[in-house]
C-alpha positions, 0 to 999 in steps of 0.5 A, a space after each residue: 228176718 234171720 233169713 234175710 240177715 243170713 243172706 246178707 252175711 253170706 254175701 258179705 262173706 263171699 265179698 270178703 273171701 274174694 277180696 282176701 283171695 285177691 290180696 292173697 294172690 297179690 302177696 303170693 306173686 309179690 313173694 314169688 317175685 321177691 324170692 326170685 331176686 334173693 340170693 341163696 345163702 351159703 354158710 362159711 365156718 371159719 375162725 375169727 380174723 384179727 385182720 380185715 382179710 376174711 371179711 373183705 374176701 367174702 364181701 368181694 365174692 358176694 359183690 360179684 356173685 349173682 346167685 349166692 351170698 356167703 355169711 361168715 359163721 365166726 368160730 373160735 381161734 382155739 384150734 382144738 375147740 373148733 375141730 370138735 365143734 365142726 366134728 360134732 356138726 359133721 358127724 350128725 349129718 348136719 348141713 348148717 355149714 356149707 364151706 369150712 376152714 380146716 387146719 391142714 391136719 384135719 383134711 385127711 381126717 374129715 375126708 376119710 370120714 366121708 364129710 367132704 366133697 371130692 373136687 377133682 372133677 370140679 377142678 378139671 371143669 374149671 381148668 384148675 391144676 394142682 401145681 397152681 397151688 401151694 404143693 404142701 397144702 394140696 398134699 394135705 387135702 389129698 386123701 387116697 388119691 382124691 383131692 378134697 381141699 384147696 388152700 385158704 392160707 399156707 404156713 411152712 417151716 423154714 430155715 433161719 440163718 445169721 447172714 452176718 456169720 454165714 459166708 456168702 458161698 454157704 448162704 447161696 448154697 442154703 438159699 438154693 435148697 441144694 444141700 443136706 441135713 449133714 451139710 447143715 450139721 457141718 455148717 452148724 459145727 463150723 459157725 457155732 461160737 461166732 459173734 457171741 453164739 453158743 448153739 449151731 442149729 435149734 428146732 422143735 424136738 419136744 414130744 408134741 406136734 412140733 416133733 411130728 413136723 420135724 420128723 416129717 422134714 428130717 425123714 423127707 416125708 418118711 422116705 428115709 425114716 432110719 436116716 432121718 432119725 439117726 441124723 436127729 440123734 446126732 444133732 441132739 448129741 452134737 457139741 453145738 446143740 443146747 443140752 435141753 434141745 429135747 424140750 424145745 418148742 417154737 418159743 424156745 427156738 425163737 428165743 435162742 435165735 432172737 437172743 443171738 445164741 444160735 446161728 441156725 433155727 428151724 421155725 415158722 414165718 412168724 419168727 421173722 415178724 417177731 424179730 423185725 418188730 424188736 422188743 425185749 430180748 431181741 438182740 439180732 438185727 433183722 438185717 442180719 437174718 437170712 431165710 432158706 428152704 429146709 433140705 427136704 422141704 418144709 412141712 406145711 401148716 396153715 388152713 384149707 377150704 373144704 365143702 360139707 358133703 351134706 351141703 344143700 348148695 354144693 355148687 355154690 360152695 364150690 364157687 366160693 372155694 374156687 374164688 377164695 383159693 384163686 388169684 383174686 381171693 388169694 390176693 385179697 387175703 395177702 394184701 388185706 391180711 398179710 397172709 401167705 398166698 396159696 396161689 403160686 402166681 402171686 408169689 411175684 406179685 408186687 402188691 403182695 410182696 409189698 405186704 410181706 418182705 419175706 416174699 422178696 427173698 429168693 430163699 423164702 420163695 424157694 421154700 414156698 415151692 418145696 413144701 411137704 405135708 405131714 401124714 394124711 390120715 383119717 386118724 391123724 391124731 393117733 398117727 401123730 402121737 405114735 410118731 412123737 412117742 417113738 421118735 422122742 424115746 429113741 432121741 432120748 436114749 439112742 437105743 432101739 432105732 429099728 423098733 422106732 423105725 418100724 413103729 413109725 412105718 406102721 403108723 404112716 403106712 410107709 
């Protein structure tokens, strides 16, 4: 009986095994078939976006891509925290992020540490050239002769002036960009006091990152460090300068100009929107605000796109970077979010200009084409701190100019 039961049990086991095998093969084929239709997921580490732009550009890429699907890993809007979070991941050799949004000053640091994929050959294969993109953004992602990034969205320093005070002849000169800081200083002296103003020209001169930006501009990207510092000192001591100019940051600059105290101001594009919106403290009519490029070009701000060297899907990551930084992607970023385009052909696009009035201004368009980069270094924070300390010490005392020049030369490698 036990023998018979054993035979029956063996037979049942065989049948079940065959059926299970069939089921397994079927599932296996189904799974294989299903996986072949699935897209490869790419992770994009980027800051939160209060506009629909980033979400829209990702959706547009995913819709047109047959092979890849990008998922947005939303990071903090605190730049320092985001920097540290990315650095922790990259330094561990992690592949958790395929593509990254980076502040312009991180480009050299991350490239120098070996965390980014160089894209020169990829650009050449895609028939992309550097002059198609914002110059300062491209320079910010170029480390030791190799390109590592494309623009996500640029920002830049520009000159604001009171068009109801400055003569048409001087305004035309400013908007052409064909003038010097000395000529700007002469205009500041000429117009200060007109229409209730007290200051000629205001800018960021406190010991912080904004001072590094302004030193970059005054020295023509460190081509003339001595001349640039001397001019800054002369401006600091000028009769038309506010007494506390060495404590000026962006907010003090904005307040001085928006409240009608200054004829000229160096600041970022957000100042235009703030004045246009109006509100408490804004006394200047937006119709009386002109925009021009700075004498040596405005230092670029904004964000870059780079590829994690440890990504398991570098080609897919490049496809996404190429799309977002290209004409289609940048148009989405500009029209959906009001961001400045990093792709130069869009500067004259009617849809883009409709979203940003500044893009219709000749002076602003000129400024966008003449941007410059802050020092590109694997140790940018240290370099910037050195520039700030040396420059502010000289501007505060007017002493030891040669020491300040040498310190900055050594820090920047100029």
